[in-house]
ZADO-1210 file (C-alpha; in nm, 4 decimals, padded with zeros to 6 digits):
<atoms>
<atom x="01.8193" y="-00.0385" z="00.9948" code="UNK" pos="1"/>
<atom x="01.9795" y="-00.3631" z="01.1138" code="UNK" pos="2"/>
<atom x="01.6579" y="-00.4507" z="01.3003" code="UNK" pos="3"/>
<atom x="01.4512" y="-00.3965" z="00.9858" code="UNK" pos="4"/>
<atom x="01.6962" y="-00.6039" z="00.7854" code="UNK" pos="5"/>
<atom x="01.6782" y="-00.8829" z="01.0433" code="UNK" pos="6"/>
<atom x="01.2985" y="-00.8801" z="01.0350" code="UNK" pos="7"/>
<atom x="01.3013" y="-00.8807" z="00.6549" code="UNK" pos="8"/>
<atom x="01.5425" y="-01.1723" z="00.6350" code="UNK" pos="9"/>
<atom x="01.3861" y="-01.3781" z="00.9181" code="UNK" pos="10"/>
<atom x="01.2913" y="-01.7242" z="00.7989" code="UNK" pos="11"/>
<atom x="01.2348" y="-02.0830" z="00.8946" code="UNK" pos="12"/>
<atom x="01.4285" y="-02.3675" z="00.7402" code="UNK" pos="13"/>
<atom x="01.2212" y="-02.6803" z="00.6842" code="UNK" pos="14"/>
<atom x="01.3773" y="-02.9745" z="00.5032" code="UNK" pos="15"/>
<atom x="01.6608" y="-02.7492" z="00.3875" code="UNK" pos="16"/>
<atom x="01.4174" y="-02.5042" z="00.2285" code="UNK" pos="17"/>
<atom x="01.4044" y="-02.1457" z="00.3672" code="UNK" pos="18"/>
<atom x="01.0557" y="-02.0057" z="00.4278" code="UNK" pos="19"/>
<atom x="01.0328" y="-01.6343" z="00.5048" code="UNK" pos="20"/>
<atom x="00.8278" y="-01.5330" z="00.8060" code="UNK" pos="21"/>
<atom x="00.6871" y="-01.2572" z="00.5823" code="UNK" pos="22"/>
<atom x="00.5262" y="-01.5273" z="00.3695" code="UNK" pos="23"/>
<atom x="00.3712" y="-01.6995" z="00.6712" code="UNK" pos="24"/>
<atom x="00.2449" y="-01.3806" z="00.8377" code="UNK" pos="25"/>
<atom x="00.1273" y="-01.2290" z="00.5094" code="UNK" pos="26"/>
<atom x="-00.0787" y="-01.5377" z="00.4333" code="UNK" pos="27"/>
<atom x="-00.2308" y="-01.5343" z="00.7816" code="UNK" pos="28"/>
<atom x="-00.3451" y="-01.1763" z="00.7209" code="UNK" pos="29"/>
<atom x="-00.4838" y="-01.2910" z="00.3870" code="UNK" pos="30"/>
<atom x="-00.6797" y="-01.5698" z="00.5527" code="UNK" pos="31"/>
<atom x="-00.8185" y="-01.3297" z="00.8141" code="UNK" pos="32"/>
<atom x="-00.9238" y="-01.0956" z="00.5344" code="UNK" pos="33"/>
<atom x="-01.1000" y="-01.3818" z="00.3558" code="UNK" pos="34"/>
<atom x="-01.2928" y="-01.4649" z="00.6728" code="UNK" pos="35"/>
<atom x="-01.3945" y="-01.1012" z="00.7044" code="UNK" pos="36"/>
<atom x="-01.4983" y="-01.0953" z="00.3401" code="UNK" pos="37"/>
<atom x="-01.7186" y="-01.4001" z="00.3835" code="UNK" pos="38"/>
<atom x="-01.8837" y="-01.2330" z="00.6825" code="UNK" pos="39"/>
<atom x="-01.9123" y="-00.9109" z="00.4789" code="UNK" pos="40"/>
<atom x="-01.7226" y="-00.7018" z="00.7350" code="UNK" pos="41"/>
<atom x="-01.5540" y="-00.3763" z="00.6380" code="UNK" pos="42"/>
<atom x="-01.2399" y="-00.4598" z="00.8372" code="UNK" pos="43"/>
<atom x="-01.1601" y="-00.7341" z="00.5839" code="UNK" pos="44"/>
<atom x="-01.0169" y="-00.4737" z="00.3447" code="UNK" pos="45"/>
<atom x="-00.7517" y="-00.3031" z="00.5652" code="UNK" pos="46"/>
<atom x="-00.6454" y="-00.6397" z="00.7079" code="UNK" pos="47"/>
<atom x="-00.5996" y="-00.7678" z="00.3540" code="UNK" pos="48"/>
<atom x="-00.3867" y="-00.4679" z="00.2609" code="UNK" pos="49"/>
<atom x="-00.1323" y="-00.5560" z="00.5327" code="UNK" pos="50"/>
<atom x="-00.1059" y="-00.9085" z="00.3938" code="UNK" pos="51"/>
<atom x="-00.0697" y="-00.7755" z="00.0387" code="UNK" pos="52"/>
<atom x="00.2271" y="-00.5571" z="00.1318" code="UNK" pos="53"/>
<atom x="00.4064" y="-00.8469" z="00.3019" code="UNK" pos="54"/>
<atom x="00.3417" y="-01.0904" z="00.0168" code="UNK" pos="55"/>
<atom x="00.4582" y="-00.8381" z="-00.2421" code="UNK" pos="56"/>
<atom x="00.8059" y="-00.8552" z="-00.0909" code="UNK" pos="57"/>
<atom x="00.7900" y="-01.2342" z="-00.0835" code="UNK" pos="58"/>
<atom x="00.6905" y="-01.3012" z="-00.4443" code="UNK" pos="59"/>
<atom x="00.9543" y="-01.0745" z="-00.5935" code="UNK" pos="60"/>
<atom x="01.1940" y="-01.3260" z="-00.4405" code="UNK" pos="61"/>
<atom x="01.5454" y="-01.2976" z="-00.5762" code="UNK" pos="62"/>
<atom x="01.4587" y="-00.9677" z="-00.7460" code="UNK" pos="63"/>
<atom x="01.4670" y="-00.8111" z="-00.3985" code="UNK" pos="64"/>
<atom x="01.7537" y="-01.0217" z="-00.2729" code="UNK" pos="65"/>
<atom x="01.5252" y="-01.2712" z="-00.1010" code="UNK" pos="66"/>
<atom x="01.4620" y="-01.6409" z="-00.1375" code="UNK" pos="67"/>
<atom x="01.2737" y="-01.8088" z="-00.4204" code="UNK" pos="68"/>
<atom x="01.2046" y="-01.7465" z="-00.7865" code="UNK" pos="69"/>
<atom x="01.0483" y="-01.4107" z="-00.8810" code="UNK" pos="70"/>
<atom x="00.6792" y="-01.4663" z="-00.9581" code="UNK" pos="71"/>
<atom x="00.5876" y="-01.1448" z="-01.1368" code="UNK" pos="72"/>
<atom x="00.2135" y="-01.2084" z="-01.1565" code="UNK" pos="73"/>
<atom x="00.1921" y="-01.3034" z="-00.7909" code="UNK" pos="74"/>
<atom x="00.3881" y="-00.9925" z="-00.6921" code="UNK" pos="75"/>
<atom x="00.2094" y="-00.7521" z="-00.9248" code="UNK" pos="76"/>
<atom x="-00.1338" y="-00.8610" z="-00.8116" code="UNK" pos="77"/>
<atom x="-00.0504" y="-00.7559" z="-00.4550" code="UNK" pos="78"/>
<atom x="-00.0118" y="-00.3966" z="-00.5798" code="UNK" pos="79"/>
<atom x="-00.3461" y="-00.4061" z="-00.7563" code="UNK" pos="80"/>
<atom x="-00.5027" y="-00.5780" z="-00.4564" code="UNK" pos="81"/>
<atom x="-00.4188" y="-00.2719" z="-00.2491" code="UNK" pos="82"/>
<atom x="-00.5768" y="-00.0393" z="-00.5063" code="UNK" pos="83"/>
<atom x="-00.8916" y="-00.2507" z="-00.5363" code="UNK" pos="84"/>
<atom x="-00.9037" y="-00.2960" z="-00.1582" code="UNK" pos="85"/>
<atom x="-00.9169" y="00.0811" z="-00.1109" code="UNK" pos="86"/>
<atom x="-01.2086" y="00.0885" z="-00.3573" code="UNK" pos="87"/>
<atom x="-01.3843" y="-00.2010" z="-00.1810" code="UNK" pos="88"/>
<atom x="-01.3213" y="-00.0479" z="00.1608" code="UNK" pos="89"/>
<atom x="-01.4874" y="00.2754" z="00.0474" code="UNK" pos="90"/>
<atom x="-01.7868" y="00.1017" z="-00.1152" code="UNK" pos="91"/>
<atom x="-01.8547" y="-00.1266" z="00.1784" code="UNK" pos="92"/>
<atom x="-01.8319" y="00.1621" z="00.4256" code="UNK" pos="93"/>
<atom x="-02.0788" y="00.3580" z="00.2143" code="UNK" pos="94"/>
<atom x="-02.3193" y="00.0637" z="00.1884" code="UNK" pos="95"/>
<atom x="-02.3102" y="-00.0410" z="00.5539" code="UNK" pos="96"/>
<atom x="-02.6397" y="00.0237" z="00.7324" code="UNK" pos="97"/>
<atom x="-02.5213" y="-00.0282" z="01.0910" code="UNK" pos="98"/>
<atom x="-02.2133" y="-00.0902" z="01.3015" code="UNK" pos="99"/>
<atom x="-02.2835" y="-00.4641" z="01.3414" code="UNK" pos="100"/>
<atom x="-02.4684" y="-00.5218" z="01.0149" code="UNK" pos="101"/>
<atom x="-02.3090" y="-00.6903" z="00.7110" code="UNK" pos="102"/>
<atom x="-02.1771" y="-00.4260" z="00.4742" code="UNK" pos="103"/>
<atom x="-02.3579" y="-00.5510" z="00.1634" code="UNK" pos="104"/>
<atom x="-02.6391" y="-00.7677" z="00.0273" code="UNK" pos="105"/>
<atom x="-02.4787" y="-01.0149" z="-00.2177" code="UNK" pos="106"/>
<atom x="-02.6240" y="-01.0690" z="-00.5643" code="UNK" pos="107"/>
<atom x="-02.5281" y="-01.2440" z="-00.8862" code="UNK" pos="108"/>
<atom x="-02.3752" y="-01.0294" z="-01.1567" code="UNK" pos="109"/>
<atom x="-02.6090" y="-00.9488" z="-01.4431" code="UNK" pos="110"/>
<atom x="-02.5515" y="-01.1048" z="-01.7841" code="UNK" pos="111"/>
<atom x="-02.3916" y="-00.7858" z="-01.9087" code="UNK" pos="112"/>
<atom x="-02.1658" y="-00.7545" z="-01.6051" code="UNK" pos="113"/>
<atom x="-02.0584" y="-01.1167" z="-01.6432" code="UNK" pos="114"/>
<atom x="-01.9732" y="-01.0676" z="-02.0095" code="UNK" pos="115"/>
<atom x="-01.7551" y="-00.7700" z="-01.9145" code="UNK" pos="116"/>
<atom x="-01.5736" y="-00.9888" z="-01.6587" code="UNK" pos="117"/>
<atom x="-01.5135" y="-01.2644" z="-01.9138" code="UNK" pos="118"/>
<atom x="-01.3909" y="-01.0202" z="-02.1773" code="UNK" pos="119"/>
<atom x="-01.1625" y="-00.8552" z="-01.9236" code="UNK" pos="120"/>
<atom x="-01.0242" y="-01.1972" z="-01.8268" code="UNK" pos="121"/>
<atom x="-00.9479" y="-01.2951" z="-02.1868" code="UNK" pos="122"/>
<atom x="-00.7875" y="-00.9654" z="-02.2848" code="UNK" pos="123"/>
<atom x="-00.6015" y="-00.9349" z="-01.9551" code="UNK" pos="124"/>
<atom x="-00.4491" y="-01.2829" z="-01.9690" code="UNK" pos="125"/>
<atom x="-00.3234" y="-01.2379" z="-02.3264" code="UNK" pos="126"/>
<atom x="-00.1703" y="-00.8985" z="-02.2511" code="UNK" pos="127"/>
<atom x="-00.0189" y="-00.9912" z="-01.9147" code="UNK" pos="128"/>
<atom x="00.1290" y="-01.3165" z="-02.0448" code="UNK" pos="129"/>
<atom x="00.3077" y="-01.1139" z="-02.3119" code="UNK" pos="130"/>
<atom x="00.4141" y="-00.8473" z="-02.0611" code="UNK" pos="131"/>
<atom x="00.5476" y="-01.0959" z="-01.8067" code="UNK" pos="132"/>
<atom x="00.7386" y="-01.2702" z="-02.0856" code="UNK" pos="133"/>
<atom x="00.9122" y="-00.9418" z="-02.1673" code="UNK" pos="134"/>
<atom x="00.9884" y="-00.8665" z="-01.8022" code="UNK" pos="135"/>
<atom x="01.1215" y="-01.2141" z="-01.7351" code="UNK" pos="136"/>
<atom x="01.3180" y="-01.2519" z="-02.0587" code="UNK" pos="137"/>
<atom x="01.6257" y="-01.4587" z="-01.9928" code="UNK" pos="138"/>
<atom x="01.4863" y="-01.6199" z="-01.6769" code="UNK" pos="139"/>
<atom x="01.4601" y="-01.9989" z="-01.7304" code="UNK" pos="140"/>
<atom x="01.0925" y="-02.0806" z="-01.6817" code="UNK" pos="141"/>
<atom x="00.8647" y="-02.3533" z="-01.8191" code="UNK" pos="142"/>
<atom x="00.6473" y="-02.2548" z="-02.1138" code="UNK" pos="143"/>
<atom x="00.3235" y="-02.2618" z="-01.9159" code="UNK" pos="144"/>
<atom x="00.4550" y="-02.0298" z="-01.6444" code="UNK" pos="145"/>
<atom x="00.3733" y="-01.6914" z="-01.7975" code="UNK" pos="146"/>
<atom x="00.0186" y="-01.7867" z="-01.8987" code="UNK" pos="147"/>
<atom x="-00.0501" y="-01.9357" z="-01.5559" code="UNK" pos="148"/>
<atom x="00.0936" y="-01.6344" z="-01.3765" code="UNK" pos="149"/>
<atom x="-00.1057" y="-01.4020" z="-01.6034" code="UNK" pos="150"/>
<atom x="-00.4310" y="-01.5795" z="-01.5129" code="UNK" pos="151"/>
<atom x="-00.3507" y="-01.5737" z="-01.1422" code="UNK" pos="152"/>
<atom x="-00.2864" y="-01.2003" z="-01.1679" code="UNK" pos="153"/>
<atom x="-00.5892" y="-01.1119" z="-01.3819" code="UNK" pos="154"/>
<atom x="-00.8282" y="-01.3541" z="-01.2113" code="UNK" pos="155"/>
<atom x="-00.7335" y="-01.2278" z="-00.8666" code="UNK" pos="156"/>
<atom x="-00.7974" y="-00.8673" z="-00.9651" code="UNK" pos="157"/>
<atom x="-01.1343" y="-00.9511" z="-01.1216" code="UNK" pos="158"/>
<atom x="-01.2358" y="-01.1573" z="-00.8185" code="UNK" pos="159"/>
<atom x="-01.1467" y="-00.8764" z="-00.5789" code="UNK" pos="160"/>
<atom x="-01.3333" y="-00.6221" z="-00.7909" code="UNK" pos="161"/>
<atom x="-01.6394" y="-00.8490" z="-00.8040" code="UNK" pos="162"/>
<atom x="-01.6203" y="-00.8885" z="-00.4262" code="UNK" pos="163"/>
<atom x="-01.6147" y="-00.5106" z="-00.3868" code="UNK" pos="164"/>
<atom x="-01.9280" y="-00.4933" z="-00.6038" code="UNK" pos="165"/>
<atom x="-02.0951" y="-00.7600" z="-00.3923" code="UNK" pos="166"/>
<atom x="-02.1270" y="-01.0169" z="-00.6732" code="UNK" pos="167"/>
<atom x="-02.1582" y="-01.3822" z="-00.5723" code="UNK" pos="168"/>
<atom x="-01.9630" y="-01.4669" z="-00.8887" code="UNK" pos="169"/>
<atom x="-01.6354" y="-01.3649" z="-00.7254" code="UNK" pos="170"/>
<atom x="-01.6201" y="-01.6945" z="-00.5352" code="UNK" pos="171"/>
<atom x="-01.6280" y="-01.8871" z="-00.8658" code="UNK" pos="172"/>
<atom x="-01.3428" y="-01.6768" z="-01.0015" code="UNK" pos="173"/>
<atom x="-01.1384" y="-01.7521" z="-00.6883" code="UNK" pos="174"/>
<atom x="-01.1916" y="-02.1259" z="-00.7405" code="UNK" pos="175"/>
<atom x="-01.0493" y="-02.0929" z="-01.0922" code="UNK" pos="176"/>
<atom x="-00.7513" y="-01.8955" z="-00.9571" code="UNK" pos="177"/>
<atom x="-00.6805" y="-02.1554" z="-00.6871" code="UNK" pos="178"/>
<atom x="-00.6867" y="-02.4410" z="-00.9386" code="UNK" pos="179"/>
<atom x="-00.3940" y="-02.2772" z="-01.1195" code="UNK" pos="180"/>
<atom x="-00.2231" y="-02.1127" z="-00.8226" code="UNK" pos="181"/>
<atom x="-00.1722" y="-02.4234" z="-00.6070" code="UNK" pos="182"/>
<atom x="00.0282" y="-02.6234" z="-00.8676" code="UNK" pos="183"/>
<atom x="00.2353" y="-02.3164" z="-00.9588" code="UNK" pos="184"/>
<atom x="00.3288" y="-02.2383" z="-00.5990" code="UNK" pos="185"/>
<atom x="00.4194" y="-02.6008" z="-00.5298" code="UNK" pos="186"/>
<atom x="00.6346" y="-02.6108" z="-00.8430" code="UNK" pos="187"/>
<atom x="00.8316" y="-02.3032" z="-00.7326" code="UNK" pos="188"/>
<atom x="00.8462" y="-02.4204" z="-00.3675" code="UNK" pos="189"/>
<atom x="00.6381" y="-02.1445" z="-00.2079" code="UNK" pos="190"/>
<atom x="00.4961" y="-02.4016" z="00.0290" code="UNK" pos="191"/>
<atom x="00.3159" y="-02.1829" z="00.2897" code="UNK" pos="192"/>
<atom x="00.1351" y="-01.9973" z="00.0127" code="UNK" pos="193"/>
<atom x="00.0476" y="-02.3264" z="-00.1599" code="UNK" pos="194"/>
<atom x="-00.0946" y="-02.4645" z="00.1645" code="UNK" pos="195"/>
<atom x="-00.2958" y="-02.1475" z="00.2175" code="UNK" pos="196"/>
<atom x="-00.4284" y="-02.1678" z="-00.1396" code="UNK" pos="197"/>
<atom x="-00.5440" y="-02.5226" z="-00.0629" code="UNK" pos="198"/>
<atom x="-00.7156" y="-02.3988" z="00.2534" code="UNK" pos="199"/>
<atom x="-00.8699" y="-02.1175" z="00.0484" code="UNK" pos="200"/>
<atom x="-01.0118" y="-02.3728" z="-00.1955" code="UNK" pos="201"/>
<atom x="-01.2230" y="-02.5309" z="00.0778" code="UNK" pos="202"/>
<atom x="-01.2969" y="-02.1945" z="00.2326" code="UNK" pos="203"/>
<atom x="-01.4111" y="-02.0526" z="-00.1019" code="UNK" pos="204"/>
<atom x="-01.6687" y="-02.3290" z="-00.1423" code="UNK" pos="205"/>
<atom x="-01.7973" y="-02.2521" z="00.2064" code="UNK" pos="206"/>
<atom x="-01.8027" y="-01.8782" z="00.1320" code="UNK" pos="207"/>
<atom x="-01.9953" y="-01.9415" z="-00.1897" code="UNK" pos="208"/>
<atom x="-02.2642" y="-02.1280" z="00.0039" code="UNK" pos="209"/>
<atom x="-02.2831" y="-01.8502" z="00.2656" code="UNK" pos="210"/>
<atom x="-02.3191" y="-01.5762" z="00.0044" code="UNK" pos="211"/>
<atom x="-02.5743" y="-01.7779" z="-00.1921" code="UNK" pos="212"/>
<atom x="-02.7898" y="-01.8037" z="00.1183" code="UNK" pos="213"/>
<atom x="-02.7486" y="-01.4348" z="00.1923" code="UNK" pos="214"/>
<atom x="-02.8382" y="-01.3414" z="-00.1654" code="UNK" pos="215"/>
<atom x="-03.1518" y="-01.5517" z="-00.1386" code="UNK" pos="216"/>
<atom x="-03.2609" y="-01.4545" z="00.2139" code="UNK" pos="217"/>
<atom x="-03.1642" y="-01.0864" z="00.2197" code="UNK" pos="218"/>
<atom x="-03.2611" y="-00.9809" z="-00.1310" code="UNK" pos="219"/>
<atom x="-03.5229" y="-00.7014" z="-00.1265" code="UNK" pos="220"/>
<atom x="-03.8722" y="-00.8068" z="-00.2245" code="UNK" pos="221"/>
<atom x="-04.0227" y="-00.6615" z="-00.5394" code="UNK" pos="222"/>
<atom x="-04.2916" y="-00.4823" z="-00.3399" code="UNK" pos="223"/>
<atom x="-04.0378" y="-00.3196" z="-00.1037" code="UNK" pos="224"/>
<atom x="-03.7974" y="-00.0298" z="-00.1606" code="UNK" pos="225"/>
<atom x="-03.4681" y="-00.1489" z="-00.2969" code="UNK" pos="226"/>
<atom x="-03.2145" y="-00.2128" z="-00.0233" code="UNK" pos="227"/>
<atom x="-02.8972" y="-00.0137" z="-00.0149" code="UNK" pos="228"/>
<atom x="-02.6484" y="-00.2609" z="-00.1539" code="UNK" pos="229"/>
<atom x="-02.3232" y="-00.2536" z="-00.3396" code="UNK" pos="230"/>
<atom x="-02.3725" y="-00.2497" z="-00.7139" code="UNK" pos="231"/>
<atom x="-02.7429" y="-00.1595" z="-00.6937" code="UNK" pos="232"/>
</atoms>
């Protein structure tokens, strides 16, 4: 038990600010998962799950006796990430046509699918902002915090779901999440996660270009049988 406690509490101190090794390692797993997702490899999902578990313990912060303010949306999304990752892992395994082949053929969401995403985002942010306000009642936080954390939570879930479906749109959702997530993490001094979010921002643009090319070059022709792809 003492070994587990030591591993849990292990941290670096930079400029007088403690940074948990769990935050660093969890974000490295997250980055590896993002690389796998861009390459459309099934292993991206289980690797991401490991990172999600580590980051869950980080973002609860003082609620679990650790360092840092408790970011409820950041913590809660790790739980849902695991659930959606299991779904994505299953879908990509089912869609894969060969051991070395990409798991899916990307495509844009249809108009109807996009409207469902937008409606889910609006309803989810309103509800989660209210819920996080109730959970964090009494914790001194700026007025924008709960809305920002609600969007990070809801947007992350929608992006991961869209990725599981093979929709190119998920990269655009991630850009919107990063634009809110980076300032929030810097404000609450989660510096490794903020740095990784900044790296993600550039990586997401690259991933969007890669998936756009794949959607264009690998899409089945109208005179050919439809390819086996996620969401088709």
